[in-house]
Steps between C-alpha positions, in 0.01 A plus 500: 500500500641830400475758775553869417684722758241718643771710666658588156165602368443733802834665434428567136167664593693728755277362780510235752270256673442492864598128525842557349588768746402273789711215350802724512418670816474153675812373338331227285624608174839663417550877481575479130169342442316762693705782343367405159151515625510811731771735385758689696248739689288212637817321597617805704155495687538129564844568657332707780267229620568320820336281759536230760395123562291417801647188681243446765130501515369806667346490860165583359491150328563332820232700685261395231543130575785386273716235638835623618798384288736244640858620535618289198230656276592844620869437418401359156279805436778735617766336278260491202415877531877568530567299176220694306626839634869406386371406158323828469143438570309818618147439634218722366433808722139546383360152569207527758573300800143378505597251223746310717243501779231364266740235379583410858144490643273415194765302307464727191511852379426701194746781392324699231668695203829316525520459114491821312316510171805478268643208698155329504482527114835354464428215742167413315669519167788265603255259658294474183811470288627215714165326484495529116851400451475183729170392359387155615825462708429809708554399874705183417857632535584244770338203326710228343556532132301176412196651691537828301531302174176317566315829556674647198391232258138480645544157673428646823293812592650804675515442865319824608198532271325822529786670696780695350807419704858637480782379714854635565423861417837600646637393164238638278586863479646800698149634551451238773818588682335742739212267561727273702726781624233774586594669828151496642475132435837430652420719806182310564655157452769593752230579751391142505814288414829535694687449166382422153561432134295466196296187491327539145372764265199384287180631347151368460176606315192294503278549215120504485357182649826392651716554817504339840413147363677176470469269188160368623358836554525505871562843668869526638485482876643762713859408586818627649819544301695373805307167498474517878261652763580848617811490727426577862823696548428695166823363359384555146708374197317646188341811379315531162391809305273587195577787277159589331531572126119527476225580746434202740150411613291205597354495155819457303673238703684706764697301765290430813645505851403422858624783717674422821532128406879532513477537881220278591252233375142575461567847391253745333314422172677520172527823288605568148766754403311806370757753392576705182777429249838627620458375857724282691352238733731323749396205711649271750569149336327331817162675417238292345438600137408374165416571144153579377261484197504761230132547423508834327773436253677826591871481492677419825876491450692453820870465567582288810823571666581254790770526765637231733759496777841448391541149644209374287513362147364736213197408306698614195885431540627845389850388465406218271273697272679840502566611141824690417302808380336516843830449696656785312231742636549394867699666770613344827157584664320346209709182521446481869111538468500220228762291691716459209887510461689783357510373136707795408802388694428117535 
């Protein structure tokens, strides 16, 4: 699949996209990559930005009923924060603290307006281009070659009928770089996990009459990504997120969740994500959630960006699948977040 450099196009237009600025500011892409997109004046503005990394949960969290961290977890969180700071990460100064509180108490939160219109248009275009390019094999990146061949020649049907699925978006265009590296997302993930790395970056879109069903037409049950009951000590291991490329509602197959189920069994009734395109939804991997049925046929493209503690295995082995073109864009912070070696010096 040929991917055009969005950064280069922005430079030629003497303009820049918000996501490119953020990718440089948070040391995900190299300064030369950002310079082509932003120009010298914007680079000078970026040079004046500064911030800090929080290494401990605030006292307000403990007063609200969050379990106190064990000394080992405190030490792990402190060392992780120090590493991120050393690599150049700067948390966002404008993220409302209520989002971390909602993520802690309800198990999920919606941050509206994270994706600006230009970036949204680029994300949509790249998603649609990937779907068209991959055709019947969309979502089969990890499948054995013989399995792909049977789908390609029509022997077997595609494994996800009615659902447009993309895997491994880390390697499918620089426009996705600031999905997995966005400062607001990283800040919220760090409020739950003591340390973390990317688990996977995928996208799904149920078409009309599909979504949230198995091959027999049964509705997908609510489940936890951690495959375990909520931990009593709140020792969480996974955080997931959805980047909304279209409006999400109950009628078009929005993800459904059961608030507070990350902390206790028998929690409140389930709800559907109801938020406009451009929003970021972050939820604890221990919360009960599931896909749902697209009755209206309205488009519902969502990019799912999942994180795990660094001691866990990744759903997508980033070191195994990292493409040279992706590796060339990464800085030390980007490689740390993906948990890949420095391929430029290896």
